[in-house]
mmCIF file of the C-alpha atoms, coordinates in Angstrom:
data_MODEL
# 
_entry.id   MODEL 
# 
loop_
_atom_site.group_PDB 
_atom_site.id 
_atom_site.type_symbol 
_atom_site.label_atom_id 
_atom_site.label_alt_id 
_atom_site.label_comp_id 
_atom_site.label_asym_id 
_atom_site.label_entity_id 
_atom_site.label_seq_id 
_atom_site.pdbx_PDB_ins_code 
_atom_site.Cartn_x 
_atom_site.Cartn_y 
_atom_site.Cartn_z 
_atom_site.occupancy 
_atom_site.B_iso_or_equiv 
_atom_site.pdbx_formal_charge 
_atom_site.auth_seq_id 
_atom_site.auth_comp_id 
_atom_site.auth_asym_id 
_atom_site.auth_atom_id 
_atom_site.pdbx_PDB_model_num 
ATOM 1   C CA . MET A 1 1   ? -7.388  -6.099  -17.905 1.00 0.00 ? 1   MET A CA 1 
ATOM 2   C CA . ILE A 1 2   ? -4.151  -7.920  -18.652 1.00 0.00 ? 2   ILE A CA 1 
ATOM 3   C CA . ASN A 1 3   ? -1.834  -9.284  -15.987 1.00 0.00 ? 3   ASN A CA 1 
ATOM 4   C CA . LYS A 1 4   ? 0.017   -6.599  -14.035 1.00 0.00 ? 4   LYS A CA 1 
ATOM 5   C CA . THR A 1 5   ? 3.014   -6.767  -11.723 1.00 0.00 ? 5   THR A CA 1 
ATOM 6   C CA . VAL A 1 6   ? 2.396   -5.434  -8.209  1.00 0.00 ? 6   VAL A CA 1 
ATOM 7   C CA . LEU A 1 7   ? 4.823   -4.801  -5.358  1.00 0.00 ? 7   LEU A CA 1 
ATOM 8   C CA . VAL A 1 8   ? 3.226   -5.283  -1.924  1.00 0.00 ? 8   VAL A CA 1 
ATOM 9   C CA . VAL A 1 9   ? 5.182   -3.519  0.844   1.00 0.00 ? 9   VAL A CA 1 
ATOM 10  C CA . GLU A 1 10  ? 3.816   -4.714  4.192   1.00 0.00 ? 10  GLU A CA 1 
ATOM 11  C CA . ASP A 1 11  ? 5.565   -5.991  7.320   1.00 0.00 ? 11  ASP A CA 1 
ATOM 12  C CA . ASP A 1 12  ? 2.516   -7.787  8.787   1.00 0.00 ? 12  ASP A CA 1 
ATOM 13  C CA . ASP A 1 13  ? 2.723   -11.274 7.281   1.00 0.00 ? 13  ASP A CA 1 
ATOM 14  C CA . ASP A 1 14  ? -0.998  -12.004 7.641   1.00 0.00 ? 14  ASP A CA 1 
ATOM 15  C CA . ILE A 1 15  ? -2.049  -8.792  5.888   1.00 0.00 ? 15  ILE A CA 1 
ATOM 16  C CA . ALA A 1 16  ? 0.649   -9.183  3.223   1.00 0.00 ? 16  ALA A CA 1 
ATOM 17  C CA . LEU A 1 17  ? -0.478  -12.717 2.390   1.00 0.00 ? 17  LEU A CA 1 
ATOM 18  C CA . ALA A 1 18  ? -4.139  -11.681 2.307   1.00 0.00 ? 18  ALA A CA 1 
ATOM 19  C CA . VAL A 1 19  ? -3.357  -8.818  -0.091  1.00 0.00 ? 19  VAL A CA 1 
ATOM 20  C CA . ARG A 1 20  ? -1.244  -11.137 -2.221  1.00 0.00 ? 20  ARG A CA 1 
ATOM 21  C CA . HIS A 1 21  ? -4.077  -13.667 -2.406  1.00 0.00 ? 21  HIS A CA 1 
ATOM 22  C CA . GLU A 1 22  ? -6.593  -11.043 -3.576  1.00 0.00 ? 22  GLU A CA 1 
ATOM 23  C CA . LEU A 1 23  ? -4.237  -9.587  -6.181  1.00 0.00 ? 23  LEU A CA 1 
ATOM 24  C CA . GLU A 1 24  ? -3.365  -12.999 -7.535  1.00 0.00 ? 24  GLU A CA 1 
ATOM 25  C CA . SER A 1 25  ? -7.075  -13.805 -7.729  1.00 0.00 ? 25  SER A CA 1 
ATOM 26  C CA . LEU A 1 26  ? -7.322  -10.855 -10.157 1.00 0.00 ? 26  LEU A CA 1 
ATOM 27  C CA . GLY A 1 27  ? -4.591  -12.428 -12.277 1.00 0.00 ? 27  GLY A CA 1 
ATOM 28  C CA . HIS A 1 28  ? -1.722  -10.175 -11.219 1.00 0.00 ? 28  HIS A CA 1 
ATOM 29  C CA . THR A 1 29  ? 1.870   -11.162 -10.420 1.00 0.00 ? 29  THR A CA 1 
ATOM 30  C CA . VAL A 1 30  ? 2.882   -10.134 -6.902  1.00 0.00 ? 30  VAL A CA 1 
ATOM 31  C CA . LYS A 1 31  ? 6.297   -9.407  -5.375  1.00 0.00 ? 31  LYS A CA 1 
ATOM 32  C CA . MET A 1 32  ? 6.629   -8.919  -1.601  1.00 0.00 ? 32  MET A CA 1 
ATOM 33  C CA . ALA A 1 33  ? 8.781   -6.619  0.543   1.00 0.00 ? 33  ALA A CA 1 
ATOM 34  C CA . GLY A 1 34  ? 8.680   -6.520  4.344   1.00 0.00 ? 34  GLY A CA 1 
ATOM 35  C CA . ASN A 1 35  ? 10.423  -3.180  4.879   1.00 0.00 ? 35  ASN A CA 1 
ATOM 36  C CA . GLY A 1 36  ? 11.002  0.144   3.162   1.00 0.00 ? 36  GLY A CA 1 
ATOM 37  C CA . GLU A 1 37  ? 14.675  -0.335  2.330   1.00 0.00 ? 37  GLU A CA 1 
ATOM 38  C CA . LEU A 1 38  ? 13.996  -3.642  0.598   1.00 0.00 ? 38  LEU A CA 1 
ATOM 39  C CA . ALA A 1 39  ? 11.105  -2.081  -1.313  1.00 0.00 ? 39  ALA A CA 1 
ATOM 40  C CA . LEU A 1 40  ? 13.324  0.656   -2.768  1.00 0.00 ? 40  LEU A CA 1 
ATOM 41  C CA . ALA A 1 41  ? 16.006  -1.881  -3.643  1.00 0.00 ? 41  ALA A CA 1 
ATOM 42  C CA . ILE A 1 42  ? 13.448  -3.982  -5.522  1.00 0.00 ? 42  ILE A CA 1 
ATOM 43  C CA . LEU A 1 43  ? 12.092  -0.910  -7.326  1.00 0.00 ? 43  LEU A CA 1 
ATOM 44  C CA . GLU A 1 44  ? 15.622  -0.114  -8.505  1.00 0.00 ? 44  GLU A CA 1 
ATOM 45  C CA . GLU A 1 45  ? 15.889  -3.539  -10.121 1.00 0.00 ? 45  GLU A CA 1 
ATOM 46  C CA . LYS A 1 46  ? 12.414  -4.140  -11.540 1.00 0.00 ? 46  LYS A CA 1 
ATOM 47  C CA . THR A 1 47  ? 9.523   -2.246  -13.121 1.00 0.00 ? 47  THR A CA 1 
ATOM 48  C CA . PHE A 1 48  ? 6.078   -2.506  -11.540 1.00 0.00 ? 48  PHE A CA 1 
ATOM 49  C CA . ASP A 1 49  ? 2.573   -1.456  -12.538 1.00 0.00 ? 49  ASP A CA 1 
ATOM 50  C CA . LEU A 1 50  ? 1.410   -0.739  -8.978  1.00 0.00 ? 50  LEU A CA 1 
ATOM 51  C CA . VAL A 1 51  ? 2.769   -0.489  -5.438  1.00 0.00 ? 51  VAL A CA 1 
ATOM 52  C CA . VAL A 1 52  ? 0.584   -1.370  -2.439  1.00 0.00 ? 52  VAL A CA 1 
ATOM 53  C CA . LEU A 1 53  ? 2.375   0.416   0.385   1.00 0.00 ? 53  LEU A CA 1 
ATOM 54  C CA . ASP A 1 54  ? 1.910   0.199   4.153   1.00 0.00 ? 54  ASP A CA 1 
ATOM 55  C CA . LEU A 1 55  ? 2.711   3.471   5.906   1.00 0.00 ? 55  LEU A CA 1 
ATOM 56  C CA . LYS A 1 56  ? 4.210   2.002   9.076   1.00 0.00 ? 56  LYS A CA 1 
ATOM 57  C CA . LEU A 1 57  ? 7.270   0.018   8.053   1.00 0.00 ? 57  LEU A CA 1 
ATOM 58  C CA . PRO A 1 58  ? 10.562  -0.942  9.732   1.00 0.00 ? 58  PRO A CA 1 
ATOM 59  C CA . ARG A 1 59  ? 13.881  0.618   8.638   1.00 0.00 ? 59  ARG A CA 1 
ATOM 60  C CA . LEU A 1 60  ? 12.260  3.142   6.292   1.00 0.00 ? 60  LEU A CA 1 
ATOM 61  C CA . ASP A 1 61  ? 8.636   4.173   6.705   1.00 0.00 ? 61  ASP A CA 1 
ATOM 62  C CA . GLY A 1 62  ? 6.061   4.238   3.938   1.00 0.00 ? 62  GLY A CA 1 
ATOM 63  C CA . LEU A 1 63  ? 6.032   8.009   3.554   1.00 0.00 ? 63  LEU A CA 1 
ATOM 64  C CA . GLU A 1 64  ? 9.767   8.032   2.856   1.00 0.00 ? 64  GLU A CA 1 
ATOM 65  C CA . VAL A 1 65  ? 9.308   5.243   0.319   1.00 0.00 ? 65  VAL A CA 1 
ATOM 66  C CA . LEU A 1 66  ? 6.531   7.267   -1.314  1.00 0.00 ? 66  LEU A CA 1 
ATOM 67  C CA . ARG A 1 67  ? 8.716   10.395  -1.410  1.00 0.00 ? 67  ARG A CA 1 
ATOM 68  C CA . SER A 1 68  ? 11.418  8.392   -3.160  1.00 0.00 ? 68  SER A CA 1 
ATOM 69  C CA . ILE A 1 69  ? 8.957   6.989   -5.698  1.00 0.00 ? 69  ILE A CA 1 
ATOM 70  C CA . ARG A 1 70  ? 7.551   10.428  -6.456  1.00 0.00 ? 70  ARG A CA 1 
ATOM 71  C CA . GLY A 1 71  ? 11.068  11.822  -6.757  1.00 0.00 ? 71  GLY A CA 1 
ATOM 72  C CA . GLY A 1 72  ? 11.643  9.591   -9.776  1.00 0.00 ? 72  GLY A CA 1 
ATOM 73  C CA . THR A 1 73  ? 10.663  10.106  -13.383 1.00 0.00 ? 73  THR A CA 1 
ATOM 74  C CA . GLU A 1 74  ? 7.907   7.523   -13.675 1.00 0.00 ? 74  GLU A CA 1 
ATOM 75  C CA . ALA A 1 75  ? 4.289   8.047   -12.626 1.00 0.00 ? 75  ALA A CA 1 
ATOM 76  C CA . LEU A 1 76  ? 4.095   4.763   -10.728 1.00 0.00 ? 76  LEU A CA 1 
ATOM 77  C CA . PRO A 1 77  ? 0.652   4.238   -9.117  1.00 0.00 ? 77  PRO A CA 1 
ATOM 78  C CA . VAL A 1 78  ? 0.651   3.807   -5.330  1.00 0.00 ? 78  VAL A CA 1 
ATOM 79  C CA . LEU A 1 79  ? -2.142  2.535   -3.067  1.00 0.00 ? 79  LEU A CA 1 
ATOM 80  C CA . ILE A 1 80  ? -1.344  3.222   0.580   1.00 0.00 ? 80  ILE A CA 1 
ATOM 81  C CA . LEU A 1 81  ? -2.479  1.118   3.543   1.00 0.00 ? 81  LEU A CA 1 
ATOM 82  C CA . SER A 1 82  ? -2.872  2.559   7.033   1.00 0.00 ? 82  SER A CA 1 
ATOM 83  C CA . ALA A 1 83  ? -4.641  2.274   10.369  1.00 0.00 ? 83  ALA A CA 1 
ATOM 84  C CA . GLU A 1 84  ? -7.583  4.581   11.049  1.00 0.00 ? 84  GLU A CA 1 
ATOM 85  C CA . SER A 1 85  ? -5.506  6.282   13.780  1.00 0.00 ? 85  SER A CA 1 
ATOM 86  C CA . GLU A 1 86  ? -2.994  7.442   11.147  1.00 0.00 ? 86  GLU A CA 1 
ATOM 87  C CA . GLU A 1 87  ? -5.289  10.001  9.502   1.00 0.00 ? 87  GLU A CA 1 
ATOM 88  C CA . SER A 1 88  ? -2.608  12.701  9.358   1.00 0.00 ? 88  SER A CA 1 
ATOM 89  C CA . ASP A 1 89  ? -0.247  10.282  7.613   1.00 0.00 ? 89  ASP A CA 1 
ATOM 90  C CA . ILE A 1 90  ? -2.981  9.416   5.107   1.00 0.00 ? 90  ILE A CA 1 
ATOM 91  C CA . VAL A 1 91  ? -3.447  13.094  4.293   1.00 0.00 ? 91  VAL A CA 1 
ATOM 92  C CA . LEU A 1 92  ? 0.305   13.560  3.901   1.00 0.00 ? 92  LEU A CA 1 
ATOM 93  C CA . GLY A 1 93  ? 0.501   10.454  1.718   1.00 0.00 ? 93  GLY A CA 1 
ATOM 94  C CA . LEU A 1 94  ? -2.173  11.836  -0.601  1.00 0.00 ? 94  LEU A CA 1 
ATOM 95  C CA . GLU A 1 95  ? -0.395  15.194  -0.694  1.00 0.00 ? 95  GLU A CA 1 
ATOM 96  C CA . LEU A 1 96  ? 2.820   13.376  -1.656  1.00 0.00 ? 96  LEU A CA 1 
ATOM 97  C CA . GLY A 1 97  ? 1.025   11.846  -4.621  1.00 0.00 ? 97  GLY A CA 1 
ATOM 98  C CA . ALA A 1 98  ? -0.506  8.527   -3.525  1.00 0.00 ? 98  ALA A CA 1 
ATOM 99  C CA . ASP A 1 99  ? -3.324  7.520   -5.860  1.00 0.00 ? 99  ASP A CA 1 
ATOM 100 C CA . ASP A 1 100 ? -5.646  6.147   -3.203  1.00 0.00 ? 100 ASP A CA 1 
ATOM 101 C CA . TYR A 1 101 ? -5.714  4.657   0.296   1.00 0.00 ? 101 TYR A CA 1 
ATOM 102 C CA . LEU A 1 102 ? -7.299  1.891   2.353   1.00 0.00 ? 102 LEU A CA 1 
ATOM 103 C CA . THR A 1 103 ? -7.615  1.857   6.123   1.00 0.00 ? 103 THR A CA 1 
ATOM 104 C CA . LYS A 1 104 ? -7.174  -1.375  8.044   1.00 0.00 ? 104 LYS A CA 1 
ATOM 105 C CA . PRO A 1 105 ? -9.122  -3.539  8.409   1.00 0.00 ? 105 PRO A CA 1 
ATOM 106 C CA . PHE A 1 106 ? -10.443 -3.494  4.844   1.00 0.00 ? 106 PHE A CA 1 
ATOM 107 C CA . SER A 1 107 ? -12.608 -5.931  2.938   1.00 0.00 ? 107 SER A CA 1 
ATOM 108 C CA . PRO A 1 108 ? -11.252 -8.009  0.039   1.00 0.00 ? 108 PRO A CA 1 
ATOM 109 C CA . ARG A 1 109 ? -13.964 -6.507  -2.176  1.00 0.00 ? 109 ARG A CA 1 
ATOM 110 C CA . GLU A 1 110 ? -12.839 -2.967  -1.438  1.00 0.00 ? 110 GLU A CA 1 
ATOM 111 C CA . LEU A 1 111 ? -9.193  -3.840  -2.050  1.00 0.00 ? 111 LEU A CA 1 
ATOM 112 C CA . ARG A 1 112 ? -10.019 -5.383  -5.420  1.00 0.00 ? 112 ARG A CA 1 
ATOM 113 C CA . ALA A 1 113 ? -12.188 -2.396  -6.348  1.00 0.00 ? 113 ALA A CA 1 
ATOM 114 C CA . ARG A 1 114 ? -9.492  0.153   -5.476  1.00 0.00 ? 114 ARG A CA 1 
ATOM 115 C CA . VAL A 1 115 ? -6.845  -1.767  -7.415  1.00 0.00 ? 115 VAL A CA 1 
ATOM 116 C CA . ARG A 1 116 ? -9.112  -2.094  -10.454 1.00 0.00 ? 116 ARG A CA 1 
ATOM 117 C CA . ALA A 1 117 ? -9.880  1.627   -10.389 1.00 0.00 ? 117 ALA A CA 1 
ATOM 118 C CA . ILE A 1 118 ? -6.217  2.672   -10.201 1.00 0.00 ? 118 ILE A CA 1 
ATOM 119 C CA . LEU A 1 119 ? -5.102  0.292   -12.952 1.00 0.00 ? 119 LEU A CA 1 
ATOM 120 C CA . SER A 1 120 ? -8.067  1.295   -15.110 1.00 0.00 ? 120 SER A CA 1 
ATOM 121 C CA . ARG A 1 121 ? -7.006  4.945   -14.919 1.00 0.00 ? 121 ARG A CA 1 
ATOM 122 C CA . VAL A 1 122 ? -3.452  4.013   -15.881 1.00 0.00 ? 122 VAL A CA 1 
ATOM 123 C CA . GLU A 1 123 ? -4.681  1.935   -18.837 1.00 0.00 ? 123 GLU A CA 1 
ATOM 124 C CA . ALA A 1 124 ? -6.863  4.834   -19.978 1.00 0.00 ? 124 ALA A CA 1 
ATOM 125 C CA . TYR A 1 125 ? -3.905  7.212   -19.890 1.00 0.00 ? 125 TYR A CA 1 
ATOM 126 C CA . ARG A 1 126 ? -1.696  4.830   -21.861 1.00 0.00 ? 126 ARG A CA 1 
ATOM 127 C CA . SER A 1 127 ? -4.440  4.274   -24.422 1.00 0.00 ? 127 SER A CA 1 
ATOM 128 C CA . ALA A 1 128 ? -4.812  8.012   -24.883 1.00 0.00 ? 128 ALA A CA 1 
ATOM 129 C CA . PHE A 1 129 ? -1.143  9.012   -24.886 1.00 0.00 ? 129 PHE A CA 1 
ATOM 130 C CA . GLY A 1 130 ? 0.788   5.849   -25.644 1.00 0.00 ? 130 GLY A CA 1 
ATOM 131 C CA . THR A 1 131 ? 3.670   4.468   -23.600 1.00 0.00 ? 131 THR A CA 1 
ATOM 132 C CA . ASP A 1 132 ? 5.932   7.534   -23.691 1.00 0.00 ? 132 ASP A CA 1 
ATOM 133 C CA . THR A 1 133 ? 7.252   9.255   -20.564 1.00 0.00 ? 133 THR A CA 1 
ATOM 134 C CA . LYS A 1 134 ? 4.853   12.192  -20.675 1.00 0.00 ? 134 LYS A CA 1 
ATOM 135 C CA . THR A 1 135 ? 4.256   13.369  -17.120 1.00 0.00 ? 135 THR A CA 1 
ATOM 136 C CA . THR A 1 136 ? 2.115   16.482  -17.659 1.00 0.00 ? 136 THR A CA 1 
ATOM 137 C CA . LEU A 1 137 ? -1.218  17.037  -19.400 1.00 0.00 ? 137 LEU A CA 1 
ATOM 138 C CA . GLU A 1 138 ? -1.569  20.568  -20.745 1.00 0.00 ? 138 GLU A CA 1 
ATOM 139 C CA . PHE A 1 139 ? -4.746  22.308  -21.862 1.00 0.00 ? 139 PHE A CA 1 
ATOM 140 C CA . GLY A 1 140 ? -4.009  25.960  -22.484 1.00 0.00 ? 140 GLY A CA 1 
ATOM 141 C CA . LYS A 1 141 ? -3.463  27.568  -19.072 1.00 0.00 ? 141 LYS A CA 1 
ATOM 142 C CA . LEU A 1 142 ? -4.258  24.316  -17.242 1.00 0.00 ? 142 LEU A CA 1 
ATOM 143 C CA . GLN A 1 143 ? -1.475  21.859  -16.356 1.00 0.00 ? 143 GLN A CA 1 
ATOM 144 C CA . ILE A 1 144 ? -1.969  18.485  -14.649 1.00 0.00 ? 144 ILE A CA 1 
ATOM 145 C CA . ASN A 1 145 ? 1.226   16.964  -13.236 1.00 0.00 ? 145 ASN A CA 1 
ATOM 146 C CA . LEU A 1 146 ? 0.905   13.173  -13.224 1.00 0.00 ? 146 LEU A CA 1 
ATOM 147 C CA . LEU A 1 147 ? 3.938   12.573  -11.019 1.00 0.00 ? 147 LEU A CA 1 
ATOM 148 C CA . ASN A 1 148 ? 2.949   14.572  -7.951  1.00 0.00 ? 148 ASN A CA 1 
ATOM 149 C CA . ARG A 1 149 ? -0.789  14.829  -8.711  1.00 0.00 ? 149 ARG A CA 1 
ATOM 150 C CA . THR A 1 150 ? -0.815  18.628  -8.690  1.00 0.00 ? 150 THR A CA 1 
ATOM 151 C CA . VAL A 1 151 ? -2.910  20.936  -10.839 1.00 0.00 ? 151 VAL A CA 1 
ATOM 152 C CA . HIS A 1 152 ? -1.954  24.475  -11.850 1.00 0.00 ? 152 HIS A CA 1 
ATOM 153 C CA . LEU A 1 153 ? -4.069  27.073  -13.613 1.00 0.00 ? 153 LEU A CA 1 
ATOM 154 C CA . SER A 1 154 ? -2.127  30.068  -14.976 1.00 0.00 ? 154 SER A CA 1 
ATOM 155 C CA . GLU A 1 155 ? 0.787   28.848  -12.785 1.00 0.00 ? 155 GLU A CA 1 
ATOM 156 C CA . ARG A 1 156 ? -1.421  29.007  -9.649  1.00 0.00 ? 156 ARG A CA 1 
ATOM 157 C CA . LEU A 1 157 ? -1.740  25.810  -7.601  1.00 0.00 ? 157 LEU A CA 1 
ATOM 158 C CA . ILE A 1 158 ? -5.319  24.547  -7.454  1.00 0.00 ? 158 ILE A CA 1 
ATOM 159 C CA . GLU A 1 159 ? -6.220  22.576  -4.331  1.00 0.00 ? 159 GLU A CA 1 
ATOM 160 C CA . LEU A 1 160 ? -8.298  19.511  -5.206  1.00 0.00 ? 160 LEU A CA 1 
ATOM 161 C CA . THR A 1 161 ? -9.699  16.702  -3.130  1.00 0.00 ? 161 THR A CA 1 
ATOM 162 C CA . ARG A 1 162 ? -8.736  13.130  -3.998  1.00 0.00 ? 162 ARG A CA 1 
ATOM 163 C CA . THR A 1 163 ? -12.096 12.565  -5.719  1.00 0.00 ? 163 THR A CA 1 
ATOM 164 C CA . GLU A 1 164 ? -11.857 15.829  -7.647  1.00 0.00 ? 164 GLU A CA 1 
ATOM 165 C CA . TYR A 1 165 ? -8.350  14.992  -8.855  1.00 0.00 ? 165 TYR A CA 1 
ATOM 166 C CA . HIS A 1 166 ? -9.333  11.497  -9.996  1.00 0.00 ? 166 HIS A CA 1 
ATOM 167 C CA . LEU A 1 167 ? -12.386 12.837  -11.811 1.00 0.00 ? 167 LEU A CA 1 
ATOM 168 C CA . LEU A 1 168 ? -10.248 15.454  -13.532 1.00 0.00 ? 168 LEU A CA 1 
ATOM 169 C CA . TYR A 1 169 ? -7.615  12.856  -14.418 1.00 0.00 ? 169 TYR A CA 1 
ATOM 170 C CA . CYS A 1 170 ? -10.228 10.461  -15.783 1.00 0.00 ? 170 CYS A CA 1 
ATOM 171 C CA . LEU A 1 171 ? -11.780 13.093  -18.051 1.00 0.00 ? 171 LEU A CA 1 
ATOM 172 C CA . ALA A 1 172 ? -8.584  14.911  -19.070 1.00 0.00 ? 172 ALA A CA 1 
ATOM 173 C CA . SER A 1 173 ? -6.684  11.721  -19.919 1.00 0.00 ? 173 SER A CA 1 
ATOM 174 C CA . ARG A 1 174 ? -9.270  11.052  -22.644 1.00 0.00 ? 174 ARG A CA 1 
ATOM 175 C CA . PRO A 1 175 ? -10.171 14.513  -23.953 1.00 0.00 ? 175 PRO A CA 1 
ATOM 176 C CA . GLY A 1 176 ? -13.271 14.630  -26.111 1.00 0.00 ? 176 GLY A CA 1 
ATOM 177 C CA . ARG A 1 177 ? -14.658 11.303  -24.861 1.00 0.00 ? 177 ARG A CA 1 
ATOM 178 C CA . VAL A 1 178 ? -18.104 11.480  -23.281 1.00 0.00 ? 178 VAL A CA 1 
ATOM 179 C CA . PHE A 1 179 ? -18.436 9.754   -19.902 1.00 0.00 ? 179 PHE A CA 1 
ATOM 180 C CA . SER A 1 180 ? -21.750 8.858   -18.309 1.00 0.00 ? 180 SER A CA 1 
ATOM 181 C CA . ARG A 1 181 ? -22.209 9.496   -14.596 1.00 0.00 ? 181 ARG A CA 1 
ATOM 182 C CA . GLU A 1 182 ? -22.156 5.742   -14.018 1.00 0.00 ? 182 GLU A CA 1 
ATOM 183 C CA . GLU A 1 183 ? -18.805 5.422   -15.788 1.00 0.00 ? 183 GLU A CA 1 
ATOM 184 C CA . LEU A 1 184 ? -17.269 8.251   -13.775 1.00 0.00 ? 184 LEU A CA 1 
ATOM 185 C CA . ILE A 1 185 ? -18.386 6.753   -10.459 1.00 0.00 ? 185 ILE A CA 1 
ATOM 186 C CA . ALA A 1 186 ? -16.916 3.383   -11.472 1.00 0.00 ? 186 ALA A CA 1 
ATOM 187 C CA . GLU A 1 187 ? -13.665 5.026   -12.583 1.00 0.00 ? 187 GLU A CA 1 
ATOM 188 C CA . VAL A 1 188 ? -13.207 6.781   -9.245  1.00 0.00 ? 188 VAL A CA 1 
ATOM 189 C CA . SER A 1 189 ? -14.378 4.079   -6.835  1.00 0.00 ? 189 SER A CA 1 
ATOM 190 C CA . GLY A 1 190 ? -13.712 0.890   -8.809  1.00 0.00 ? 190 GLY A CA 1 
ATOM 191 C CA . TYR A 1 191 ? -17.344 -0.184  -8.854  1.00 0.00 ? 191 TYR A CA 1 
ATOM 192 C CA . PHE A 1 192 ? -20.794 1.299   -9.482  1.00 0.00 ? 192 PHE A CA 1 
ATOM 193 C CA . SER A 1 193 ? -23.672 1.201   -7.019  1.00 0.00 ? 193 SER A CA 1 
ATOM 194 C CA . PRO A 1 194 ? -27.126 1.862   -8.543  1.00 0.00 ? 194 PRO A CA 1 
ATOM 195 C CA . GLY A 1 195 ? -28.817 4.960   -7.160  1.00 0.00 ? 195 GLY A CA 1 
ATOM 196 C CA . TYR A 1 196 ? -25.638 7.012   -6.803  1.00 0.00 ? 196 TYR A CA 1 
ATOM 197 C CA . GLU A 1 197 ? -25.564 8.431   -10.337 1.00 0.00 ? 197 GLU A CA 1 
ATOM 198 C CA . ASN A 1 198 ? -26.281 11.990  -9.202  1.00 0.00 ? 198 ASN A CA 1 
ATOM 199 C CA . SER A 1 199 ? -23.504 11.971  -6.593  1.00 0.00 ? 199 SER A CA 1 
ATOM 200 C CA . ILE A 1 200 ? -21.038 12.884  -9.348  1.00 0.00 ? 200 ILE A CA 1 
ATOM 201 C CA . THR A 1 201 ? -22.787 16.196  -10.141 1.00 0.00 ? 201 THR A CA 1 
ATOM 202 C CA . PRO A 1 202 ? -21.620 18.190  -7.068  1.00 0.00 ? 202 PRO A CA 1 
ATOM 203 C CA . HIS A 1 203 ? -18.020 17.066  -7.643  1.00 0.00 ? 203 HIS A CA 1 
ATOM 204 C CA . ILE A 1 204 ? -18.188 18.354  -11.225 1.00 0.00 ? 204 ILE A CA 1 
ATOM 205 C CA . SER A 1 205 ? -19.666 21.627  -9.969  1.00 0.00 ? 205 SER A CA 1 
ATOM 206 C CA . ARG A 1 206 ? -16.839 22.083  -7.463  1.00 0.00 ? 206 ARG A CA 1 
ATOM 207 C CA . LEU A 1 207 ? -14.242 21.291  -10.126 1.00 0.00 ? 207 LEU A CA 1 
ATOM 208 C CA . ARG A 1 208 ? -15.763 23.931  -12.388 1.00 0.00 ? 208 ARG A CA 1 
ATOM 209 C CA . SER A 1 209 ? -15.737 26.498  -9.594  1.00 0.00 ? 209 SER A CA 1 
ATOM 210 C CA . LYS A 1 210 ? -11.999 25.881  -9.144  1.00 0.00 ? 210 LYS A CA 1 
ATOM 211 C CA . LEU A 1 211 ? -10.935 25.596  -12.801 1.00 0.00 ? 211 LEU A CA 1 
ATOM 212 C CA . GLU A 1 212 ? -13.302 27.621  -14.943 1.00 0.00 ? 212 GLU A CA 1 
ATOM 213 C CA . PRO A 1 213 ? -13.046 31.423  -15.312 1.00 0.00 ? 213 PRO A CA 1 
ATOM 214 C CA . ASN A 1 214 ? -16.823 31.362  -15.800 1.00 0.00 ? 214 ASN A CA 1 
ATOM 215 C CA . PRO A 1 215 ? -18.378 28.090  -14.559 1.00 0.00 ? 215 PRO A CA 1 
ATOM 216 C CA . ALA A 1 216 ? -21.595 28.931  -16.432 1.00 0.00 ? 216 ALA A CA 1 
ATOM 217 C CA . LYS A 1 217 ? -19.616 28.865  -19.701 1.00 0.00 ? 217 LYS A CA 1 
ATOM 218 C CA . PRO A 1 218 ? -16.991 26.169  -19.102 1.00 0.00 ? 218 PRO A CA 1 
ATOM 219 C CA . ILE A 1 219 ? -13.820 25.917  -21.149 1.00 0.00 ? 219 ILE A CA 1 
ATOM 220 C CA . TYR A 1 220 ? -12.684 22.532  -19.835 1.00 0.00 ? 220 TYR A CA 1 
ATOM 221 C CA . LEU A 1 221 ? -15.555 20.530  -18.319 1.00 0.00 ? 221 LEU A CA 1 
ATOM 222 C CA . HIS A 1 222 ? -18.511 20.274  -20.667 1.00 0.00 ? 222 HIS A CA 1 
ATOM 223 C CA . THR A 1 223 ? -21.934 18.778  -20.027 1.00 0.00 ? 223 THR A CA 1 
ATOM 224 C CA . VAL A 1 224 ? -23.292 16.630  -22.853 1.00 0.00 ? 224 VAL A CA 1 
ATOM 225 C CA . ARG A 1 225 ? -27.028 16.786  -22.314 1.00 0.00 ? 225 ARG A CA 1 
ATOM 226 C CA . GLY A 1 226 ? -28.601 13.417  -21.633 1.00 0.00 ? 226 GLY A CA 1 
ATOM 227 C CA . LEU A 1 227 ? -25.240 11.605  -21.814 1.00 0.00 ? 227 LEU A CA 1 
ATOM 228 C CA . GLY A 1 228 ? -22.782 12.905  -19.220 1.00 0.00 ? 228 GLY A CA 1 
ATOM 229 C CA . TYR A 1 229 ? -19.569 14.926  -19.318 1.00 0.00 ? 229 TYR A CA 1 
ATOM 230 C CA . ARG A 1 230 ? -16.526 15.391  -21.513 1.00 0.00 ? 230 ARG A CA 1 
ATOM 231 C CA . PHE A 1 231 ? -13.225 17.241  -21.209 1.00 0.00 ? 231 PHE A CA 1 
ATOM 232 C CA . ALA A 1 232 ? -12.222 19.674  -23.935 1.00 0.00 ? 232 ALA A CA 1 
ATOM 233 C CA . LYS A 1 233 ? -9.566  18.713  -26.462 1.00 0.00 ? 233 LYS A CA 1 
ATOM 234 C CA . PRO A 1 234 ? -6.290  20.687  -26.232 1.00 0.00 ? 234 PRO A CA 1 
ATOM 235 C CA . GLU A 1 235 ? -7.065  22.709  -29.333 1.00 0.00 ? 235 GLU A CA 1 
ATOM 236 C CA . GLU A 1 236 ? -10.315 23.910  -27.723 1.00 0.00 ? 236 GLU A CA 1 
ATOM 237 C CA . CYS A 1 237 ? -8.406  25.419  -24.786 1.00 0.00 ? 237 CYS A CA 1 
ATOM 238 C CA . ARG A 1 238 ? -6.052  27.742  -26.589 1.00 0.00 ? 238 ARG A CA 1 
# 
């Protein structure tokens, strides 16, 4: 993965420096902001590949920063940071379109894994669709909004968990490509742990129950026997 530019928005100097160190160890360029107002000012002036965003910030809190980001026209990835006691804020952050979250304290390994997973999904999307400003994936009656991370089927909002959305995004951003279970786990979590291959199956089943008119005869999510799963190409969904 080539060098990316990351904005770290965190008012705790120790945490901010630790995050910066880990991101720079991955080869990324890091810009720092200690409050929400400064973060938005920096985002107005410069383009970033990822924002690592603390939820509790002075002047303008992280949720307001996230709302502003998602109110724009670019699907900028956001990884939110929070304390375990801020569970309701985490849920709201995910509903507002955050890509993932970490609760403090977190391990350097987990931070690196989450960042890799988010940037990998972005790279996959750009490889599949180029660098245009497309913000919606459409497959017949199914629409996936990349800005606010919502999914609609026949104009009806489909409620997905974070894992379900990321699985759907991973498959739908590269329609026709076959993914093994190992690849899908790595795409969602950032790393693969042997022995967890079958953990992906129930997530696929739940996705089918939410998206497919007849889960036994799927239109969108296809099993490729002995290999894994693939998402239908747009022309297959008409």
